[in-house]
Structure formats: structure tokens, C-alpha cells
N, C-alpha and C positions, 0 to 999 in steps of 0.2 A: 971733207967737203963742208964748207960753211953754209949755214942756212940763211936765207934772205930775210931781212927784217920786214915785218908787216907794215904796210902803210896805214894811216889813220882810218881810211875808208874800209880797208880789209879787216882791220881790228874790230870796227863797229859791226861789220857784217858777220864776223865770227861770233861776236857776243850775242847778236840777235838770233843766230842759229842755235847757240847753246841755250838761250832762254826758251826758244820754241820747243826744243827737245825736252827740256826740264818740265815745261808746262804740260806737254803731252804725257809725260810719265807720272806726274803728280796729280793731275786733274782727272776727275771722273766724268767721262763724256758719253756714257752709254744711255743716259736718260733721253728717251725719244720724245720729240715734239708731239708725236701721235698719241703717246700715253698721257701726256700733259693735257692735250686738247680733249682726249676722251674723258679724263677726270673732270674737266670743266663742263663738258656736255652732260655727264652724269649728274654733276652738281646742280646745273640749271634744271634738268628734267626732274630731279628729285624734289627740288624746291617748288617747282611749278605744280607737281603732283600733290605735295603736302598742302600747298595753298588751295588747290582746287578741291581736294577732299577734306579740307579743314582738319588736318592732322596736326593739332596744336601741342606743343610741349607741356602746356598746363592742363588742357582738357583731355588729352590722349597721350600721356607721356610714354607709355609702353609702345604704342604704335609709332610714335615719333622716333623713339630710340631704335626700334627694329628697322624702320625705313632707312635711317641713316647708316645703321650698321651694314645693311644690305648694299647701300651705295658705296660704303667704304670697301667692302669686299670686292665689288665690281671694279672700282677704280684701282685698287691694289693689284687685282688680277690682270687687268688690262695694262697697267704700268709694268708689271713683271714680264708679261709676254712681249711687249714692245722693246723692253730693255734687253732681254735675251736675244731677240731677233736682231737688234742693232749691233750687239756685241759679236754675234756670229758672222754678220756681214763684214765686220771689220777684222774678222779672224783673230779675235782676242778672247782671253779667258772671261767667261761669264761671271763666275763666282771667285774673283780674284781678291787681292788684298784691298784694292780701292773700294770695292763693294762692301767688304767687311768694315772698313772705316766709316762709310756712309751709314750702314745698317746699325752699327754700335753707337754712332753719334746721335742718330735719330731716336733710338730705342728709349732712352730716359724720358723724352718728351711724350712718347706714345704711352708709356706706363703711367706717367703723371696724369695725362688726359683721361685714361681709363679710370684711375682712382678717383679723380675729381668728378667724373661723370657718375660714378656709383654714389658719391656723397650727395650730388645734386638730385639724383633719383630718390634717395632716402629722405631728403629734406624737402622734397616737393618744389625744387627750384630749377627744374630742367630748362626753363626759359633762359637761364644764364649759359646754357651749354654752347650755343653758337659763338659767344665771345671767348669762352675758355678754349674751345676747339681751335679757333683761329689763333689764339695766343700761343698755345702749345705747338701748333703746326709751324708758326713763324719761328718760334724758338728752336724747334727741331732743325729747320732749314739753316738757321744761323749757326747752329752747332757744327754743321758740316760744310759751311760756305767756303772754307779754305781749300776744299778740293773740288769746288764747283765753279762754273763761270759766274761773272759778276752779276748777270741778270737774276740769278737765284737769290743773291743777297738783297737786291732791290725788291724782289717778290716777297722775301721774308719780312721786310719792313712794311710792305704793303699789307701783309696779313696782320702785323702788330697794330697798325693804324686802324685797320678794319675791325680788329678786336675791340679797340676802345670805342669805336662807333657802335658796335654791337651791344656793348655794356650800357651805353648811355643814350645814344640817339635811336637805336633800332631794337631796344629790348622788347618793345611791344610789337615788333614785326620780325619774328624769328625767321620766317621764310625768306624775307627780303635780305636779312643778314646773311643767311646761308647762300643765297643766290649771288650776292656781291662777292663773298669770300671764296667759297669753294667752287663757285661757278665762273663768275666773270674774271677774277684774277688768274685762274688757271687758263682760261681761254686766251687772255691777253699774252700770257707767257708762252703758251703753245704757238700762237701766231708769230710771235717774235722769234722763237726758236726755229720755226719752219722757214722764215725768211733768212735767218742767219745761216742755216744749213743749206740754203739754196733750193729747198724742196718746193717752195711756193713761188718761184720765179716764173713769170709767164713764158710760155713756149717751151 
């Protein structure tokens, strides 16, 4: 029995289906907008609290570092919880190969950020930390952008631009720098992802 040749429209439709299947199998889609928005909320709240109680990286470096380490733990914990929840809802493996790719890709930037932070603390230049943190965070996202949706790459470049602003324009305003980077940028991404996933549609 001879097989029927595909028409041009059927061939294009088949290629689109193949591309969709490949995208789903190669992209990491378990990062929840809830976790992203939570990280942004924590960033804004921490920045506001540091400004309100005058926890300056120059006058109170230990308190500043402790405050933001606590915020980091909270954001990571919330992100992990929402990621696990989203993966289980999709009935997919939580700690699969794609998560390993993302984790190992981001790890060098996290290690570099930790080492640079230690150097800044010892040299008394912790006011540079917001710029370096945004820089390494953006580089970490770029390192794994090939398995993430396009908006994460845009977000990574936003962090890199904000890093430059933190070094030069906002060096004397570390709380504002952290509010813009780890607060506002996260919230914008979270809202975008919420609308993209259809979770923020009215009704």
C-alpha cells in the first residue's frame, strides 16, 4: 500500500508539532510565577526595611549582609516549594535532568558571588555588593537561558543593565539598587509569567 504524499500545509503543520514537542522536552518550565513574584516581594520588603532602619552596607555591613542572606534563603525556599508544586501538578519528575542542567549552570555564578562578597566584606567595600549580586545573578540566568523561555533572557539582561546602574548611578543608594534589581525586576517577570500562564486572566 503506497503512502500518500503530504501537502505543503500538512508538512508545515507536522513541523510545527515536532518543534512544539521538542521545545517541551528541552525547556525547563517548572519555575512558577508565584515563586518569582514572591522573590520580588521579599526583595522590595527587605529593601524597604533596610532603608527604614538604616541598615547600610558601609555603616552596618554585618547587619546588611545578614539581612540579605535571610532574604535569599526565604526567596530560594519559596522558589523551591513553588517549583516542586508546579512539577507535581504537571505529573512530571521534580528532580529530573533539566533541573540538574539549570542547577549546575547557575552554580558557578553563585559561587563567584559568594567569593566576591567575602572579598568586599574584608576590604570594607560592601556598598559594591548590590552591583556584583545583580551582575552574577544575570550571568547565572544567561548561562541556562537555552533551557528557559525567552523572557528569562530578557530578565538576565535587565539585571546586567541594573548592575551597571548600581555601580555608577546608585552606588550611594544601595537600598534603591536592591529594590530595583531583586524587587522590581522579579515582580515584572512574575506578572508577565502569570499572564502568560493564564493565571492572571480576569474571571
